[in-house]
PyMOL Python script that loads the backbone (N, CA, C, O; Angstrom):
from pymol import cmd

cmd.read_pdbstr("""\
ATOM      1  N   UNK A   1       1.473 -19.119   7.304  1.00  0.00           N
ATOM      2  CA  UNK A   1       0.210 -18.534   7.441  1.00  0.00           C
ATOM      3  C   UNK A   1       0.461 -17.249   8.240  1.00  0.00           C
ATOM      4  O   UNK A   1       1.003 -17.400   9.335  1.00  0.00           O
ATOM      5  N   UNK A   2       0.124 -15.926   7.824  1.00  0.00           N
ATOM      6  CA  UNK A   2       0.534 -14.739   8.256  1.00  0.00           C
ATOM      7  C   UNK A   2      -0.302 -14.506   9.521  1.00  0.00           C
ATOM      8  O   UNK A   2      -1.350 -15.131   9.683  1.00  0.00           O
ATOM      9  N   UNK A   3       0.097 -13.709  10.328  1.00  0.00           N
ATOM     10  CA  UNK A   3      -0.797 -13.172  11.388  1.00  0.00           C
ATOM     11  C   UNK A   3      -1.506 -11.863  11.015  1.00  0.00           C
ATOM     12  O   UNK A   3      -0.928 -10.868  10.578  1.00  0.00           O
ATOM     13  N   UNK A   4      -3.001 -11.992  11.267  1.00  0.00           N
ATOM     14  CA  UNK A   4      -3.656 -10.644  11.069  1.00  0.00           C
ATOM     15  C   UNK A   4      -3.534  -9.600  12.000  1.00  0.00           C
ATOM     16  O   UNK A   4      -3.688  -9.928  13.176  1.00  0.00           O
ATOM     17  N   UNK A   5      -3.289  -8.396  11.752  1.00  0.00           N
ATOM     18  CA  UNK A   5      -3.217  -7.245  12.575  1.00  0.00           C
ATOM     19  C   UNK A   5      -4.249  -6.222  12.029  1.00  0.00           C
ATOM     20  O   UNK A   5      -4.230  -5.919  10.836  1.00  0.00           O
ATOM     21  N   UNK A   6      -5.209  -5.653  12.948  1.00  0.00           N
ATOM     22  CA  UNK A   6      -6.351  -4.916  12.433  1.00  0.00           C
ATOM     23  C   UNK A   6      -6.106  -3.509  13.058  1.00  0.00           C
ATOM     24  O   UNK A   6      -5.887  -3.357  14.260  1.00  0.00           O
ATOM     25  N   UNK A   7      -6.158  -2.499  12.158  1.00  0.00           N
ATOM     26  CA  UNK A   7      -6.058  -0.994  12.322  1.00  0.00           C
ATOM     27  C   UNK A   7      -7.417  -0.754  13.166  1.00  0.00           C
ATOM     28  O   UNK A   7      -8.444  -1.432  13.138  1.00  0.00           O
ATOM     29  N   UNK A   8      -7.122   0.437  13.948  1.00  0.00           N
ATOM     30  CA  UNK A   8      -8.464   1.088  14.606  1.00  0.00           C
ATOM     31  C   UNK A   8      -9.511   1.444  13.467  1.00  0.00           C
ATOM     32  O   UNK A   8     -10.709   1.186  13.584  1.00  0.00           O
ATOM     33  N   UNK A   9      -8.988   2.021  12.423  1.00  0.00           N
ATOM     34  CA  UNK A   9      -9.955   2.380  11.193  1.00  0.00           C
ATOM     35  C   UNK A   9     -10.611   1.308  10.869  1.00  0.00           C
ATOM     36  O   UNK A   9     -11.838   1.359  10.784  1.00  0.00           O
ATOM     37  N   UNK A  10      -9.909   0.125  10.624  1.00  0.00           N
ATOM     38  CA  UNK A  10     -10.725  -1.103  10.061  1.00  0.00           C
ATOM     39  C   UNK A  10     -11.741  -1.308  11.115  1.00  0.00           C
ATOM     40  O   UNK A  10     -12.900  -1.181  10.718  1.00  0.00           O
ATOM     41  N   UNK A  11     -11.588  -1.585  12.316  1.00  0.00           N
ATOM     42  CA  UNK A  11     -12.443  -1.831  13.401  1.00  0.00           C
ATOM     43  C   UNK A  11     -13.548  -0.848  13.085  1.00  0.00           C
ATOM     44  O   UNK A  11     -14.725  -1.162  12.908  1.00  0.00           O
ATOM     45  N   UNK A  12     -13.115   0.212  13.039  1.00  0.00           N
ATOM     46  CA  UNK A  12     -14.587   1.171  13.001  1.00  0.00           C
ATOM     47  C   UNK A  12     -15.232   0.969  11.831  1.00  0.00           C
ATOM     48  O   UNK A  12     -16.459   0.918  11.924  1.00  0.00           O
ATOM     49  N   UNK A  13     -14.665   0.814  10.540  1.00  0.00           N
ATOM     50  CA  UNK A  13     -15.257   0.634   9.282  1.00  0.00           C
ATOM     51  C   UNK A  13     -16.218  -0.514   9.400  1.00  0.00           C
ATOM     52  O   UNK A  13     -17.340  -0.504   8.893  1.00  0.00           O
ATOM     53  N   UNK A  14     -15.696  -1.536  10.120  1.00  0.00           N
ATOM     54  CA  UNK A  14     -16.206  -3.014   9.930  1.00  0.00           C
ATOM     55  C   UNK A  14     -17.620  -2.872  11.070  1.00  0.00           C
ATOM     56  O   UNK A  14     -18.673  -3.484  10.892  1.00  0.00           O
ATOM     57  N   UNK A  15     -17.391  -2.067  12.070  1.00  0.00           N
ATOM     58  CA  UNK A  15     -18.501  -1.860  13.071  1.00  0.00           C
ATOM     59  C   UNK A  15     -19.710  -1.028  12.517  1.00  0.00           C
ATOM     60  O   UNK A  15     -20.857  -1.019  12.965  1.00  0.00           O
ATOM     61  N   UNK A  16     -19.171  -0.276  11.363  1.00  0.00           N
ATOM     62  CA  UNK A  16     -20.502   0.726  10.812  1.00  0.00           C
ATOM     63  C   UNK A  16     -21.268  -0.321   9.558  1.00  0.00           C
ATOM     64  O   UNK A  16     -22.277   0.018   8.940  1.00  0.00           O
ATOM     65  N   UNK A  17     -20.630  -1.470   9.386  1.00  0.00           N
ATOM     66  CA  UNK A  17     -21.264  -2.257   8.090  1.00  0.00           C
ATOM     67  C   UNK A  17     -22.705  -2.857   8.784  1.00  0.00           C
ATOM     68  O   UNK A  17     -22.692  -3.461   9.856  1.00  0.00           O
ATOM     69  N   UNK A  18     -23.691  -2.649   8.167  1.00  0.00           N
ATOM     70  CA  UNK A  18     -25.155  -3.118   8.724  1.00  0.00           C
ATOM     71  C   UNK A  18     -25.631  -4.251   8.077  1.00  0.00           C
ATOM     72  O   UNK A  18     -26.676  -4.735   8.511  1.00  0.00           O
ATOM     73  N   UNK A  19     -25.013  -4.844   7.008  1.00  0.00           N
ATOM     74  CA  UNK A  19     -25.530  -6.071   6.392  1.00  0.00           C
ATOM     75  C   UNK A  19     -24.845  -7.235   6.813  1.00  0.00           C
ATOM     76  O   UNK A  19     -23.673  -7.484   6.530  1.00  0.00           O
ATOM     77  N   UNK A  20     -25.638  -7.983   7.532  1.00  0.00           N
ATOM     78  CA  UNK A  20     -25.044  -9.390   7.886  1.00  0.00           C
ATOM     79  C   UNK A  20     -24.232  -9.971   6.744  1.00  0.00           C
ATOM     80  O   UNK A  20     -23.062 -10.311   6.921  1.00  0.00           O
ATOM     81  N   UNK A  21     -24.899 -10.097   5.469  1.00  0.00           N
ATOM     82  CA  UNK A  21     -24.099 -10.640   4.420  1.00  0.00           C
ATOM     83  C   UNK A  21     -22.695 -10.201   3.987  1.00  0.00           C
ATOM     84  O   UNK A  21     -21.760 -10.907   3.608  1.00  0.00           O
ATOM     85  N   UNK A  22     -22.777  -8.671   4.153  1.00  0.00           N
ATOM     86  CA  UNK A  22     -21.622  -7.955   3.670  1.00  0.00           C
ATOM     87  C   UNK A  22     -20.459  -8.376   4.824  1.00  0.00           C
ATOM     88  O   UNK A  22     -19.303  -8.641   4.494  1.00  0.00           O
ATOM     89  N   UNK A  23     -20.916  -8.397   6.180  1.00  0.00           N
ATOM     90  CA  UNK A  23     -19.999  -8.814   7.224  1.00  0.00           C
ATOM     91  C   UNK A  23     -19.450 -10.099   7.041  1.00  0.00           C
ATOM     92  O   UNK A  23     -18.252 -10.326   7.205  1.00  0.00           O
ATOM     93  N   UNK A  24     -20.452 -11.132   6.636  1.00  0.00           N
ATOM     94  CA  UNK A  24     -19.861 -12.472   6.542  1.00  0.00           C
ATOM     95  C   UNK A  24     -18.884 -12.674   5.424  1.00  0.00           C
ATOM     96  O   UNK A  24     -17.941 -13.458   5.528  1.00  0.00           O
ATOM     97  N   UNK A  25     -19.151 -11.862   4.211  1.00  0.00           N
ATOM     98  CA  UNK A  25     -18.092 -11.687   3.121  1.00  0.00           C
ATOM     99  C   UNK A  25     -16.852 -11.196   3.505  1.00  0.00           C
ATOM    100  O   UNK A  25     -15.851 -11.650   2.952  1.00  0.00           O
ATOM    101  N   UNK A  26     -16.750 -10.300   4.405  1.00  0.00           N
ATOM    102  CA  UNK A  26     -15.606  -9.626   4.967  1.00  0.00           C
ATOM    103  C   UNK A  26     -14.816 -10.819   5.789  1.00  0.00           C
ATOM    104  O   UNK A  26     -13.599 -11.002   5.746  1.00  0.00           O
ATOM    105  N   UNK A  27     -15.666 -11.508   6.467  1.00  0.00           N
ATOM    106  CA  UNK A  27     -15.057 -12.349   7.355  1.00  0.00           C
ATOM    107  C   UNK A  27     -14.256 -13.786   6.607  1.00  0.00           C
ATOM    108  O   UNK A  27     -13.312 -14.465   7.009  1.00  0.00           O
ATOM    109  N   UNK A  28     -15.096 -13.878   5.367  1.00  0.00           N
ATOM    110  CA  UNK A  28     -14.479 -14.946   4.564  1.00  0.00           C
ATOM    111  C   UNK A  28     -13.259 -14.457   3.762  1.00  0.00           C
ATOM    112  O   UNK A  28     -12.315 -15.202   3.502  1.00  0.00           O
ATOM    113  N   UNK A  29     -13.319 -13.298   3.422  1.00  0.00           N
ATOM    114  CA  UNK A  29     -12.109 -12.633   2.886  1.00  0.00           C
ATOM    115  C   UNK A  29     -10.990 -12.436   3.874  1.00  0.00           C
ATOM    116  O   UNK A  29      -9.856 -12.497   3.400  1.00  0.00           O
ATOM    117  N   UNK A  30     -11.081 -12.266   4.844  1.00  0.00           N
ATOM    118  CA  UNK A  30      -9.945 -12.286   5.914  1.00  0.00           C
ATOM    119  C   UNK A  30      -9.553 -13.665   6.236  1.00  0.00           C
ATOM    120  O   UNK A  30      -8.446 -13.859   6.739  1.00  0.00           O
ATOM    121  N   UNK A  31     -10.378 -14.675   5.988  1.00  0.00           N
ATOM    122  CA  UNK A  31      -9.766 -16.207   6.233  1.00  0.00           C
ATOM    123  C   UNK A  31      -9.041 -16.363   4.982  1.00  0.00           C
ATOM    124  O   UNK A  31      -8.000 -17.017   5.038  1.00  0.00           O
ATOM    125  N   UNK A  32      -9.432 -15.842   3.774  1.00  0.00           N
ATOM    126  CA  UNK A  32      -8.601 -16.134   2.673  1.00  0.00           C
ATOM    127  C   UNK A  32      -7.167 -15.410   2.732  1.00  0.00           C
ATOM    128  O   UNK A  32      -6.121 -15.995   2.451  1.00  0.00           O
ATOM    129  N   UNK A  33      -7.241 -14.139   3.109  1.00  0.00           N
ATOM    130  CA  UNK A  33      -6.012 -13.314   3.337  1.00  0.00           C
ATOM    131  C   UNK A  33      -5.028 -14.080   4.356  1.00  0.00           C
ATOM    132  O   UNK A  33      -3.842 -14.240   4.069  1.00  0.00           O
ATOM    133  N   UNK A  34      -5.522 -14.492   5.426  1.00  0.00           N
ATOM    134  CA  UNK A  34      -4.931 -15.199   6.491  1.00  0.00           C
ATOM    135  C   UNK A  34      -4.091 -16.328   5.890  1.00  0.00           C
ATOM    136  O   UNK A  34      -2.914 -16.524   6.195  1.00  0.00           O
ATOM    137  N   UNK A  35      -4.822 -17.089   4.968  1.00  0.00           N
ATOM    138  CA  UNK A  35      -4.219 -18.324   4.298  1.00  0.00           C
ATOM    139  C   UNK A  35      -3.167 -17.983   3.260  1.00  0.00           C
ATOM    140  O   UNK A  35      -2.046 -18.492   3.248  1.00  0.00           O
ATOM    141  N   UNK A  36      -3.656 -16.990   2.299  1.00  0.00           N
ATOM    142  CA  UNK A  36      -2.772 -16.677   1.447  1.00  0.00           C
ATOM    143  C   UNK A  36      -2.638 -15.021   1.452  1.00  0.00           C
ATOM    144  O   UNK A  36      -3.425 -14.250   0.903  1.00  0.00           O
ATOM    145  N   UNK A  37      -1.487 -14.675   2.180  1.00  0.00           N
ATOM    146  CA  UNK A  37      -1.235 -13.269   2.282  1.00  0.00           C
ATOM    147  C   UNK A  37      -1.272 -12.249   0.863  1.00  0.00           C
ATOM    148  O   UNK A  37      -1.670 -11.084   0.853  1.00  0.00           O
ATOM    149  N   UNK A  38      -0.831 -12.898  -0.121  1.00  0.00           N
ATOM    150  CA  UNK A  38      -1.014 -12.060  -1.436  1.00  0.00           C
ATOM    151  C   UNK A  38      -2.342 -12.312  -2.235  1.00  0.00           C
ATOM    152  O   UNK A  38      -2.402 -12.191  -3.459  1.00  0.00           O
ATOM    153  N   UNK A  39      -3.487 -12.701  -1.378  1.00  0.00           N
ATOM    154  CA  UNK A  39      -4.904 -13.051  -1.983  1.00  0.00           C
ATOM    155  C   UNK A  39      -5.501 -11.803  -2.735  1.00  0.00           C
ATOM    156  O   UNK A  39      -6.255 -12.041  -3.678  1.00  0.00           O
ATOM    157  N   UNK A  40      -5.242 -10.541  -2.418  1.00  0.00           N
ATOM    158  CA  UNK A  40      -5.859  -9.484  -3.169  1.00  0.00           C
ATOM    159  C   UNK A  40      -5.159  -9.028  -4.175  1.00  0.00           C
ATOM    160  O   UNK A  40      -4.069  -9.554  -4.400  1.00  0.00           O
ATOM    161  N   UNK A  41      -5.579  -8.066  -4.914  1.00  0.00           N
ATOM    162  CA  UNK A  41      -5.047  -7.352  -6.033  1.00  0.00           C
ATOM    163  C   UNK A  41      -4.166  -6.181  -5.528  1.00  0.00           C
ATOM    164  O   UNK A  41      -4.474  -5.545  -4.520  1.00  0.00           O
ATOM    165  N   UNK A  42      -3.077  -5.923  -6.253  1.00  0.00           N
ATOM    166  CA  UNK A  42      -2.122  -4.747  -6.003  1.00  0.00           C
ATOM    167  C   UNK A  42      -2.677  -3.395  -6.721  1.00  0.00           C
ATOM    168  O   UNK A  42      -2.343  -2.240  -6.459  1.00  0.00           O
ATOM    169  N   UNK A  43      -3.687  -3.878  -7.772  1.00  0.00           N
ATOM    170  CA  UNK A  43      -4.039  -2.658  -8.391  1.00  0.00           C
ATOM    171  C   UNK A  43      -4.927  -1.778  -7.776  1.00  0.00           C
ATOM    172  O   UNK A  43      -6.089  -2.115  -7.551  1.00  0.00           O
ATOM    173  N   UNK A  44      -4.458  -0.607  -7.464  1.00  0.00           N
ATOM    174  CA  UNK A  44      -5.226   0.516  -6.631  1.00  0.00           C
ATOM    175  C   UNK A  44      -5.034   1.738  -7.230  1.00  0.00           C
ATOM    176  O   UNK A  44      -3.988   2.063  -7.791  1.00  0.00           O
ATOM    177  N   UNK A  45      -6.238   2.579  -7.102  1.00  0.00           N
ATOM    178  CA  UNK A  45      -5.952   4.016  -7.478  1.00  0.00           C
ATOM    179  C   UNK A  45      -4.874   4.511  -6.569  1.00  0.00           C
ATOM    180  O   UNK A  45      -4.649   4.015  -5.465  1.00  0.00           O
ATOM    181  N   UNK A  46      -4.120   5.667  -7.168  1.00  0.00           N
ATOM    182  CA  UNK A  46      -2.882   6.324  -6.341  1.00  0.00           C
ATOM    183  C   UNK A  46      -3.499   6.968  -5.097  1.00  0.00           C
ATOM    184  O   UNK A  46      -2.867   7.031  -4.043  1.00  0.00           O
ATOM    185  N   UNK A  47      -4.705   7.432  -5.230  1.00  0.00           N
ATOM    186  CA  UNK A  47      -5.189   8.046  -3.721  1.00  0.00           C
ATOM    187  C   UNK A  47      -5.126   6.913  -2.746  1.00  0.00           C
ATOM    188  O   UNK A  47      -4.779   7.182  -1.596  1.00  0.00           O
ATOM    189  N   UNK A  48      -5.388   5.806  -3.029  1.00  0.00           N
ATOM    190  CA  UNK A  48      -5.348   4.851  -1.915  1.00  0.00           C
ATOM    191  C   UNK A  48      -4.084   4.422  -1.229  1.00  0.00           C
ATOM    192  O   UNK A  48      -3.951   4.189  -0.027  1.00  0.00           O
ATOM    193  N   UNK A  49      -3.008   4.341  -2.349  1.00  0.00           N
ATOM    194  CA  UNK A  49      -1.532   4.176  -2.266  1.00  0.00           C
ATOM    195  C   UNK A  49      -1.098   5.333  -1.404  1.00  0.00           C
ATOM    196  O   UNK A  49      -0.421   5.115  -0.400  1.00  0.00           O
ATOM    197  N   UNK A  50      -1.457   6.568  -1.751  1.00  0.00           N
ATOM    198  CA  UNK A  50      -0.957   7.779  -0.959  1.00  0.00           C
ATOM    199  C   UNK A  50      -1.371   7.646   0.394  1.00  0.00           C
ATOM    200  O   UNK A  50      -0.637   7.925   1.342  1.00  0.00           O
ATOM    201  N   UNK A  51      -2.631   7.190   0.509  1.00  0.00           N
ATOM    202  CA  UNK A  51      -3.223   7.212   1.980  1.00  0.00           C
ATOM    203  C   UNK A  51      -2.471   6.086   2.957  1.00  0.00           C
ATOM    204  O   UNK A  51      -2.040   6.270   4.096  1.00  0.00           O
ATOM    205  N   UNK A  52      -2.446   4.850   2.152  1.00  0.00           N
ATOM    206  CA  UNK A  52      -1.899   3.694   3.039  1.00  0.00           C
ATOM    207  C   UNK A  52      -0.717   3.340   2.891  1.00  0.00           C
ATOM    208  O   UNK A  52      -0.155   2.678   3.763  1.00  0.00           O
ATOM    209  N   UNK A  53      -0.098   3.711   1.749  1.00  0.00           N
ATOM    210  CA  UNK A  53       1.371   3.538   1.638  1.00  0.00           C
ATOM    211  C   UNK A  53       1.627   2.517   0.363  1.00  0.00           C
ATOM    212  O   UNK A  53       0.629   2.059  -0.193  1.00  0.00           O
ATOM    213  N   UNK A  54       2.841   2.178  -0.078  1.00  0.00           N
ATOM    214  CA  UNK A  54       3.118   1.331  -1.089  1.00  0.00           C
ATOM    215  C   UNK A  54       2.968   0.108  -0.601  1.00  0.00           C
ATOM    216  O   UNK A  54       3.194  -0.083   0.594  1.00  0.00           O
ATOM    217  N   UNK A  55       2.535  -0.999  -1.487  1.00  0.00           N
ATOM    218  CA  UNK A  55       2.536  -2.357  -1.033  1.00  0.00           C
ATOM    219  C   UNK A  55       0.996  -2.795  -0.891  1.00  0.00           C
ATOM    220  O   UNK A  55       0.604  -3.960  -0.953  1.00  0.00           O
ATOM    221  N   UNK A  56       0.128  -1.575  -0.675  1.00  0.00           N
ATOM    222  CA  UNK A  56      -1.209  -2.142  -0.261  1.00  0.00           C
ATOM    223  C   UNK A  56      -1.942  -3.089  -1.372  1.00  0.00           C
ATOM    224  O   UNK A  56      -1.672  -3.088  -2.573  1.00  0.00           O
ATOM    225  N   UNK A  57      -2.878  -3.859  -0.755  1.00  0.00           N
ATOM    226  CA  UNK A  57      -3.658  -4.792  -1.674  1.00  0.00           C
ATOM    227  C   UNK A  57      -4.903  -4.387  -1.299  1.00  0.00           C
ATOM    228  O   UNK A  57      -5.189  -3.685  -0.329  1.00  0.00           O
ATOM    229  N   UNK A  58      -5.877  -5.028  -2.392  1.00  0.00           N
ATOM    230  CA  UNK A  58      -7.533  -4.896  -2.000  1.00  0.00           C
ATOM    231  C   UNK A  58      -8.181  -6.244  -2.269  1.00  0.00           C
ATOM    232  O   UNK A  58      -7.842  -7.034  -3.150  1.00  0.00           O
ATOM    233  N   UNK A  59      -9.033  -6.377  -1.503  1.00  0.00           N
ATOM    234  CA  UNK A  59      -9.881  -7.488  -1.940  1.00  0.00           C
ATOM    235  C   UNK A  59     -11.427  -6.687  -2.155  1.00  0.00           C
ATOM    236  O   UNK A  59     -11.838  -5.918  -1.286  1.00  0.00           O
ATOM    237  N   UNK A  60     -12.092  -6.924  -3.213  1.00  0.00           N
ATOM    238  CA  UNK A  60     -13.520  -6.501  -3.447  1.00  0.00           C
ATOM    239  C   UNK A  60     -14.421  -7.095  -2.808  1.00  0.00           C
ATOM    240  O   UNK A  60     -14.659  -8.275  -3.065  1.00  0.00           O
ATOM    241  N   UNK A  61     -15.068  -6.464  -1.913  1.00  0.00           N
ATOM    242  CA  UNK A  61     -16.319  -7.075  -1.122  1.00  0.00           C
ATOM    243  C   UNK A  61     -17.447  -5.986  -1.337  1.00  0.00           C
ATOM    244  O   UNK A  61     -17.621  -5.140  -0.460  1.00  0.00           O
ATOM    245  N   UNK A  62     -18.189  -5.988  -2.442  1.00  0.00           N
ATOM    246  CA  UNK A  62     -19.254  -5.100  -2.769  1.00  0.00           C
ATOM    247  C   UNK A  62     -20.002  -4.712  -1.692  1.00  0.00           C
ATOM    248  O   UNK A  62     -20.496  -5.628  -1.034  1.00  0.00           O
ATOM    249  N   UNK A  63     -20.262  -3.317  -1.260  1.00  0.00           N
ATOM    250  CA  UNK A  63     -19.698  -2.321  -2.100  1.00  0.00           C
ATOM    251  C   UNK A  63     -18.225  -1.722  -1.558  1.00  0.00           C
ATOM    252  O   UNK A  63     -17.761  -0.592  -1.714  1.00  0.00           O
ATOM    253  N   UNK A  64     -17.780  -2.633  -1.013  1.00  0.00           N
ATOM    254  CA  UNK A  64     -16.438  -2.006  -0.337  1.00  0.00           C
ATOM    255  C   UNK A  64     -14.996  -2.726  -1.080  1.00  0.00           C
ATOM    256  O   UNK A  64     -14.903  -3.699  -1.828  1.00  0.00           O
ATOM    257  N   UNK A  65     -14.112  -1.942  -0.607  1.00  0.00           N
ATOM    258  CA  UNK A  65     -12.758  -2.728  -0.976  1.00  0.00           C
ATOM    259  C   UNK A  65     -12.038  -2.793   0.499  1.00  0.00           C
ATOM    260  O   UNK A  65     -12.004  -1.876   1.319  1.00  0.00           O
ATOM    261  N   UNK A  66     -11.479  -4.090   0.630  1.00  0.00           N
ATOM    262  CA  UNK A  66     -10.901  -4.327   1.945  1.00  0.00           C
ATOM    263  C   UNK A  66      -9.535  -4.098   1.661  1.00  0.00           C
ATOM    264  O   UNK A  66      -8.932  -4.891   0.938  1.00  0.00           O
ATOM    265  N   UNK A  67      -8.887  -2.948   2.223  1.00  0.00           N
ATOM    266  CA  UNK A  67      -7.531  -2.577   2.226  1.00  0.00           C
ATOM    267  C   UNK A  67      -6.615  -3.257   3.067  1.00  0.00           C
ATOM    268  O   UNK A  67      -7.022  -3.372   4.223  1.00  0.00           O
ATOM    269  N   UNK A  68      -5.447  -3.765   2.821  1.00  0.00           N
ATOM    270  CA  UNK A  68      -4.561  -4.408   3.529  1.00  0.00           C
ATOM    271  C   UNK A  68      -3.022  -4.392   3.131  1.00  0.00           C
ATOM    272  O   UNK A  68      -2.818  -4.352   1.918  1.00  0.00           O
ATOM    273  N   UNK A  69      -2.154  -4.412   3.775  1.00  0.00           N
ATOM    274  CA  UNK A  69      -0.773  -4.506   3.569  1.00  0.00           C
ATOM    275  C   UNK A  69      -0.017  -5.942   4.170  1.00  0.00           C
ATOM    276  O   UNK A  69      -0.044  -6.237   5.365  1.00  0.00           O
ATOM    277  N   UNK A  70       0.525  -6.607   3.322  1.00  0.00           N
ATOM    278  CA  UNK A  70       1.070  -7.765   3.490  1.00  0.00           C
ATOM    279  C   UNK A  70       2.666  -7.673   3.748  1.00  0.00           C
ATOM    280  O   UNK A  70       3.401  -7.085   2.954  1.00  0.00           O
ATOM    281  N   UNK A  71       3.063  -8.196   4.729  1.00  0.00           N
ATOM    282  CA  UNK A  71       4.624  -8.079   5.163  1.00  0.00           C
ATOM    283  C   UNK A  71       5.012  -9.379   5.117  1.00  0.00           C
ATOM    284  O   UNK A  71       4.924  -9.965   6.196  1.00  0.00           O
ATOM    285  N   UNK A  72       5.478 -10.106   4.049  1.00  0.00           N
ATOM    286  CA  UNK A  72       5.840 -11.539   4.236  1.00  0.00           C
ATOM    287  C   UNK A  72       7.096 -11.603   5.134  1.00  0.00           C
ATOM    288  O   UNK A  72       7.153 -12.531   5.941  1.00  0.00           O
ATOM    289  N   UNK A  73       8.209 -10.625   5.070  1.00  0.00           N
ATOM    290  CA  UNK A  73       9.194 -10.793   5.782  1.00  0.00           C
ATOM    291  C   UNK A  73       9.116 -11.006   7.329  1.00  0.00           C
ATOM    292  O   UNK A  73       9.968 -11.529   8.048  1.00  0.00           O
ATOM    293  N   UNK A  74       7.681 -10.388   7.744  1.00  0.00           N
ATOM    294  CA  UNK A  74       7.282 -10.638   9.259  1.00  0.00           C
ATOM    295  C   UNK A  74       6.336 -11.689   9.271  1.00  0.00           C
ATOM    296  O   UNK A  74       6.003 -12.150  10.363  1.00  0.00           O
ATOM    297  N   UNK A  75       5.808 -12.179   8.138  1.00  0.00           N
ATOM    298  CA  UNK A  75       4.750 -13.266   8.326  1.00  0.00           C
ATOM    299  C   UNK A  75       3.482 -12.383   8.881  1.00  0.00           C
ATOM    300  O   UNK A  75       2.764 -12.893   9.741  1.00  0.00           O
ATOM    301  N   UNK A  76       3.254 -11.305   8.484  1.00  0.00           N
ATOM    302  CA  UNK A  76       2.298 -10.355   8.975  1.00  0.00           C
ATOM    303  C   UNK A  76       1.391  -9.726   7.888  1.00  0.00           C
ATOM    304  O   UNK A  76       1.965  -9.331   6.874  1.00  0.00           O
ATOM    305  N   UNK A  77      -0.135  -9.563   7.980  1.00  0.00           N
ATOM    306  CA  UNK A  77      -0.795  -8.819   7.338  1.00  0.00           C
ATOM    307  C   UNK A  77      -1.668  -7.746   8.248  1.00  0.00           C
ATOM    308  O   UNK A  77      -2.471  -8.074   9.121  1.00  0.00           O
ATOM    309  N   UNK A  78      -1.362  -6.491   7.884  1.00  0.00           N
ATOM    310  CA  UNK A  78      -2.069  -5.567   8.520  1.00  0.00           C
ATOM    311  C   UNK A  78      -3.145  -4.916   7.791  1.00  0.00           C
ATOM    312  O   UNK A  78      -2.865  -4.208   6.824  1.00  0.00           O
ATOM    313  N   UNK A  79      -4.611  -5.123   8.240  1.00  0.00           N
ATOM    314  CA  UNK A  79      -5.731  -4.860   7.596  1.00  0.00           C
ATOM    315  C   UNK A  79      -6.037  -3.274   8.044  1.00  0.00           C
ATOM    316  O   UNK A  79      -6.231  -2.880   9.194  1.00  0.00           O
ATOM    317  N   UNK A  80      -6.027  -2.596   7.001  1.00  0.00           N
ATOM    318  CA  UNK A  80      -6.124  -1.187   7.250  1.00  0.00           C
ATOM    319  C   UNK A  80      -7.315  -0.590   7.102  1.00  0.00           C
ATOM    320  O   UNK A  80      -7.472   0.350   7.881  1.00  0.00           O
ATOM    321  N   UNK A  81      -8.294  -0.826   6.308  1.00  0.00           N
ATOM    322  CA  UNK A  81      -9.657  -0.115   6.057  1.00  0.00           C
ATOM    323  C   UNK A  81     -10.525  -0.993   5.223  1.00  0.00           C
ATOM    324  O   UNK A  81     -10.136  -1.847   4.426  1.00  0.00           O
ATOM    325  N   UNK A  82     -11.817  -0.655   5.528  1.00  0.00           N
ATOM    326  CA  UNK A  82     -12.846  -1.067   4.481  1.00  0.00           C
ATOM    327  C   UNK A  82     -13.283   0.140   4.006  1.00  0.00           C
ATOM    328  O   UNK A  82     -13.683   1.007   4.784  1.00  0.00           O
ATOM    329  N   UNK A  83     -13.251   0.322   2.637  1.00  0.00           N
ATOM    330  CA  UNK A  83     -13.548   1.787   2.013  1.00  0.00           C
ATOM    331  C   UNK A  83     -14.550   1.637   0.857  1.00  0.00           C
ATOM    332  O   UNK A  83     -14.308   0.746   0.043  1.00  0.00           O
ATOM    333  N   UNK A  84     -15.557   2.334   0.697  1.00  0.00           N
ATOM    334  CA  UNK A  84     -16.558   2.419  -0.339  1.00  0.00           C
ATOM    335  C   UNK A  84     -15.481   1.991  -1.789  1.00  0.00           C
ATOM    336  O   UNK A  84     -14.359   2.490  -1.878  1.00  0.00           O
ATOM    337  N   UNK A  85     -15.943   1.159  -2.696  1.00  0.00           N
ATOM    338  CA  UNK A  85     -15.097   0.957  -3.814  1.00  0.00           C
ATOM    339  C   UNK A  85     -15.276   1.988  -4.719  1.00  0.00           C
ATOM    340  O   UNK A  85     -14.349   1.970  -5.529  1.00  0.00           O
ATOM    341  N   UNK A  86     -16.185   3.016  -4.966  1.00  0.00           N
ATOM    342  CA  UNK A  86     -16.435   4.043  -5.691  1.00  0.00           C
ATOM    343  C   UNK A  86     -15.748   5.417  -5.244  1.00  0.00           C
ATOM    344  O   UNK A  86     -15.464   6.375  -5.964  1.00  0.00           O
ATOM    345  N   UNK A  87     -15.565   5.271  -3.945  1.00  0.00           N
ATOM    346  CA  UNK A  87     -15.070   6.425  -3.125  1.00  0.00           C
ATOM    347  C   UNK A  87     -13.738   6.465  -2.815  1.00  0.00           C
ATOM    348  O   UNK A  87     -13.011   5.521  -3.124  1.00  0.00           O
ATOM    349  N   UNK A  88     -13.258   7.575  -2.160  1.00  0.00           N
ATOM    350  CA  UNK A  88     -11.847   7.534  -1.774  1.00  0.00           C
ATOM    351  C   UNK A  88     -11.994   7.286  -0.263  1.00  0.00           C
ATOM    352  O   UNK A  88     -13.050   7.346   0.366  1.00  0.00           O
ATOM    353  N   UNK A  89     -10.852   7.018   0.190  1.00  0.00           N
ATOM    354  CA  UNK A  89     -10.598   6.433   1.732  1.00  0.00           C
ATOM    355  C   UNK A  89     -10.849   7.797   2.572  1.00  0.00           C
ATOM    356  O   UNK A  89     -10.753   7.792   3.799  1.00  0.00           O
TER     357      UNK A  89
END
""", "prot")
cmd.dss("prot")
cmd.show_as("cartoon", "prot")
cmd.util.cbc("prot")
cmd.orient("prot")
């Protein structure tokens, strides 16, 4: 089970979420990511890869995409951001 590490940006993004339902879905997604590091999709727009680097993954939590990077060799998941799915980070 990988360790979760949270970026400052993700903390700020999560603090800005005003819907308790969306916040609860984010927490459930984090539980899944912690259990299965490769839980999310690697299919991302180039702009997201340019911003966060190669190997990032996403989990759709409407209206957001939760962006993270899995480092299996370190048994680590770095949670990068929570971005609007239709916008750019």
